[in-house]
C-alpha positions as CSV (number, residue, x, y, z in Angstrom):
1,M,-5.2,-50.3,-83.7
2,Y,-1.4,-50.8,-84.6
3,E,1.0,-48.0,-85.8
4,N,2.4,-49.8,-88.2
5,P,0.2,-52.3,-91.2
6,A,2.9,-55.0,-91.2
7,E,2.9,-55.5,-87.5
8,E,-1.1,-55.9,-88.0
9,M,-0.8,-58.3,-89.9
10,S,1.9,-60.6,-88.4
11,R,-0.3,-61.0,-85.3
12,K,-3.2,-61.6,-87.1
13,R,-4.1,-65.8,-88.4
14,I,-5.6,-65.9,-91.6
15,R,-7.1,-68.8,-92.6
16,D,-7.3,-70.1,-96.3
17,D,-10.7,-69.8,-96.3
18,D,-11.2,-66.2,-95.1
19,V,-9.5,-64.5,-97.8
20,D,-11.4,-63.9,-101.1
21,L,-8.8,-63.9,-103.9
22,R,-11.3,-62.7,-106.2
23,P,-9.6,-59.3,-107.7
24,K,-10.0,-56.4,-107.3
25,K,-10.8,-53.0,-108.9
26,K,-8.3,-50.9,-107.0
27,M,-6.3,-52.1,-104.4
28,S,-6.6,-49.2,-101.4
29,S,-2.7,-49.8,-100.1
30,P,-1.1,-53.4,-100.3
31,W,-1.9,-54.3,-97.1
32,N,-5.4,-56.2,-98.8
33,A,-3.2,-58.8,-100.8
34,P,-4.2,-61.4,-99.6
35,S,-1.7,-64.1,-97.5
36,A,0.6,-65.6,-99.8
37,K,0.6,-68.7,-98.3
38,A,-3.9,-68.6,-99.0
39,A,-2.8,-67.2,-102.8
40,L,-0.7,-69.8,-103.1
41,S,-1.9,-73.2,-101.6
42,H,-4.0,-74.3,-104.7
43,L,-0.6,-74.2,-107.2
44,Y,2.3,-76.9,-105.4
45,S,2.4,-79.8,-107.7
46,A,4.7,-82.5,-108.4
47,S,7.8,-82.3,-110.9
48,T,6.5,-83.7,-114.3
49,R,8.2,-85.0,-117.2
50,E,7.5,-81.8,-119.2
51,T,8.7,-79.7,-116.2
52,S,11.5,-81.3,-114.8
53,S,14.0,-78.7,-116.6
54,L,12.3,-75.4,-115.0
55,P,13.9,-73.6,-112.3
56,E,12.6,-74.8,-109.0
57,I,12.3,-72.9,-105.6
58,D,13.3,-75.4,-102.9
59,G,12.7,-75.8,-99.1
60,D,11.3,-72.1,-97.0
61,T,11.0,-69.3,-98.9
62,T,10.8,-66.3,-98.5
63,L,8.8,-64.2,-100.0
64,I,7.9,-60.1,-100.5
65,L,4.3,-57.9,-101.5
66,V,6.1,-55.8,-104.2
67,T,3.9,-53.2,-105.8
68,Y,5.1,-51.7,-109.5
69,S,4.6,-48.5,-111.8
70,S,4.1,-50.1,-114.9
71,S,3.7,-52.8,-116.9
72,K,7.6,-52.0,-118.5
73,C,8.3,-52.4,-114.7
74,L,6.0,-55.5,-114.1
75,I,8.0,-57.5,-117.1
76,C,11.2,-56.5,-115.7
77,L,10.8,-57.8,-112.2
78,T,9.7,-60.9,-114.0
79,L,12.7,-60.6,-116.1
80,L,15.1,-60.6,-112.8
81,H,13.2,-61.9,-110.4
82,E,10.8,-65.0,-109.3
83,V,7.7,-63.5,-108.9
84,V,5.3,-66.6,-108.2
85,L,2.0,-64.0,-107.8
86,L,0.3,-61.8,-109.9
87,S,-2.5,-59.9,-109.0
88,T,-4.7,-60.2,-112.4
89,E,-6.1,-56.1,-111.7
90,S,-4.8,-55.0,-109.1
91,T,-0.7,-53.5,-109.1
92,Y,1.1,-56.2,-107.1
93,I,2.7,-59.5,-107.0
94,W,4.5,-61.7,-104.5
95,M,8.3,-62.4,-105.3
96,V,10.7,-64.2,-103.9
97,K,12.9,-62.4,-101.7
98,P,16.3,-60.8,-103.8
99,K,19.3,-61.2,-102.6
100,E,21.3,-58.1,-101.6
101,E,23.6,-58.2,-104.9
102,A,20.8,-59.0,-107.4
103,P,20.1,-56.2,-110.1
104,A,17.6,-53.9,-109.6
105,C,14.8,-52.8,-112.9
106,D,15.1,-49.0,-113.2
107,C,11.6,-48.1,-112.7
108,E,9.6,-47.7,-109.7
109,W,8.2,-50.4,-107.7
110,N,8.7,-50.6,-103.5
111,T,8.8,-53.5,-101.6
112,Y,6.6,-54.1,-98.4
113,T,8.0,-55.6,-94.8
114,V,5.5,-58.2,-94.6
115,I,7.6,-61.0,-95.0
116,Q,6.1,-64.8,-95.4
117,S,8.4,-67.7,-95.4
118,L,6.9,-70.3,-96.9
119,P,7.4,-74.8,-97.9
120,S,7.5,-74.0,-101.3
121,H,8.0,-77.3,-103.4
122,S,7.6,-77.5,-106.5
123,L,6.5,-73.6,-106.7
124,R,7.8,-72.2,-109.8
125,P,7.7,-68.7,-110.7
126,M,6.3,-66.7,-113.7
127,S,7.8,-66.2,-116.9
128,A,8.0,-63.2,-119.1
129,V,6.6,-64.6,-122.0
130,Q,3.6,-65.9,-119.4
131,I,3.0,-62.2,-118.2
132,H,3.6,-60.5,-121.3
133,T,0.6,-62.9,-122.7
134,H,-1.6,-62.3,-120.1
135,L,-1.0,-58.4,-120.5
136,T,-1.7,-57.9,-124.3
137,G,-3.1,-61.1,-125.5
138,E,-0.6,-61.6,-127.9
139,R,2.8,-64.5,-127.9
140,F,6.2,-62.9,-128.5
141,D,9.2,-64.7,-129.6
142,P,11.2,-65.5,-125.9
143,S,14.6,-64.5,-128.2
144,S,13.4,-60.8,-128.8
145,I,14.2,-60.4,-124.7
146,P,16.9,-58.1,-124.1
147,S,20.3,-58.9,-122.9
148,D,19.8,-56.2,-119.8
149,P,16.4,-56.2,-119.3
150,T,16.6,-53.5,-116.5
151,L,15.0,-51.0,-118.6
152,N,18.3,-49.0,-119.2
153,G,18.7,-50.2,-123.2
154,P,15.6,-50.7,-125.5
155,V,12.8,-52.8,-124.1
156,P,10.8,-55.3,-126.8
157,L,7.3,-55.1,-125.1
158,E,5.5,-51.8,-126.5
159,I,3.0,-52.1,-123.6
160,A,1.2,-49.2,-122.9
161,A,2.5,-48.0,-119.5
């Protein structure tokens, strides 16, 4: 038995076909999340004319597992950080590890020490517009995004927490 779930996860070899990517109703712990490599492998793509102006994560990227407390917190995380994978039913995301000086959201979110370094050529972060549409089924005008998305000021989205 391992004392630390991160140690256990780092010692296990996970093959892509071993990971069940179907969403779970309740995630008992963040250690049940699929590996970022397995979950994101189908998203690698070449840049197209339509996507060439979008931000791109180049080279080896360090991804971390993050759990969040509310939909507003998720939107804040998406506005301030590069979220690359969202669990559709559990409250966790994989995101690019932020720099020390990166702004933080004023809500409850936890990072876990499961860090995966991936060659993430052409892996693009999700936008807050995509997250809002996913959560509510409605589109909103990106110009309504606040200049200070840290949840200290008004948030333009009326999403139940």
